[in-house]
N, C-alpha and C positions, 0 to 999 in steps of 0.2 A: 415046757420052757423053762429056762433058769433066768432068774432074775439078776441082773448085775449090781451088785452094790455100788452107790455113788461115791467116787474117791473125792476127799474133800483136799483141795490143795491150798496150803497156806503161803502166806508170801514167799517167793522164791527166794532161797539163800544162794549166795555163790558157791559155785562148786569148789572142793578143796584144791589146793595147788598140785597135790599128789596126783589127785585123779586128773584134773585137767593135763597134767605131764604125759599120764598114761595114755590118754586120748590121743595127744599129739603124737606120742611115741609110737602108737599103732598105726597111725595115719600117714606119717611120713616115711620116706623111702630108708631101708634097713642102711644103706651106706650112710645116711646124714645120721641116724640114730648111733650108730657105732661111733662116728666122728665126735658127737657130744658126748657121749658116755665115755670115750678114751680120754677127753680132755678132762673130765671130773669137775668138781667144783661143786657149789652149793645148788641145791635143787631149783631155787628161783632163777640162778644164771643158766642152768641147763634147759629150764622152761622156755627163758627169753632168747636163747639160741635157736631152740626148735621151732619157736612163734615166728622167728625171722624167715625161715624158709619152708613154713608148712602153707599147704593151699587148701582151697575149700574143698570139701568132699564131692559136692555136687557140681560146681563150675571150674574148679581148677585155678580160681583167681588166687593170687598171694594174698594171705591173710594179714599180713603186716601192713598192706596198703589198706584194704577194706575194714579191717577190723575183725575181730573174731566173736562168733557167738556159739556157745554150744548147745548141740541139739539132741533129744532123745528120738532114737531110730523109731522105737516102738514108746509112744507117747506114755507117760505116768498115768493118765487118766483112763487109759486102755490096757492098764495092767503091766506096763514097764518098768524098769528098775533103774536105779542109779549106778549100773555097773558100767566099767569102762567100754565092755562090748557094746552097750546099749548108746553109747553116746558119741557123737562126732562132732567135729569143729567145721563151722559153716561162716560165710560170709552172711553179713546182716541182711541183703535183699533176698536170697534164696531161703534164708530162715524164715523170714516172714511170711514167704509164700506158703511154705511146708507148714507152718504153723496154723495157716488161715484153712488148709486142707484138714489138718489134724481135728481142729474144731468142728469141720463139717463131717468128717467122720464119727467123732464122739456124739454128736446130736443126732444123727442117722442110728447109732447104735442105742441111744436112749430111747428113741422113738420105736425101735423095734423091740426093745425089752420092755415096752409099756410104760416106762419111766416119766416119759413126757409125751405129747401129741395127743391125737384123737381118741386112741385107745385108752390112754390114763384118764382124760378126762370124762369118757363114758364110763369107766369103773369107778370114778370118784363121785360123779353127779348123777348116775344112772342114766338110763336112755331118755331122752326127752318126748319120743313119741310114743304112745301106747298103741296097742294093735287097732282100738276101735277109734283113734282119733285121725282126724283128716289133715291134710296139709293145707293151709290157708293161701291162697293165692292173693296177690296184690289187687286183683280185679282190673277192670278197665278204667281209663281216667275220665273223670266226670266233665261236663260241658265246660265248666269254668276253668279246669286245668288245661284243656284242649286250645282254649282261647288264650290263656295265658302263655302256654308255650309258642303258640302261632305269633303273639304280640313279641315276644323274646326275642323270636327267630327273625322277625322283620327288623328290630332295633340293631341287632347284630350285624345283618347285611347293610344296614345304612352307615354304620360306623366303618 
């Protein structure tokens, strides 16, 4: 089994304008892109024009109304890259849901790789039970404990 190296993610930086423009250009309809390219102008202006007509990659909602967030299709922590082909524009709500799912997938991958979870704890701490040890049961409640439990139940009924 190969162990995946944990990826350290520092505070996220905003994606460069050129990259954001490429993502929207790939996501918008070709006739809209052609119209924006034909008019020309500064990159910032072309980006703003595309953003006005762009829709969420998952829900189809207009991004100008809901806001835009850029999502990595294959998350960075699972080996994704910052290439335009791995990034898409989403509305905030679907992006939050997808990120929640990505975190679950990363946690599961870490458990399977032995980075976290029971397997990792056993490797780190060693097995707790030796072959000649017995499991200790908690035993039966004493007479006093049974009486206390009975009194407590009666109090609860009265309330």
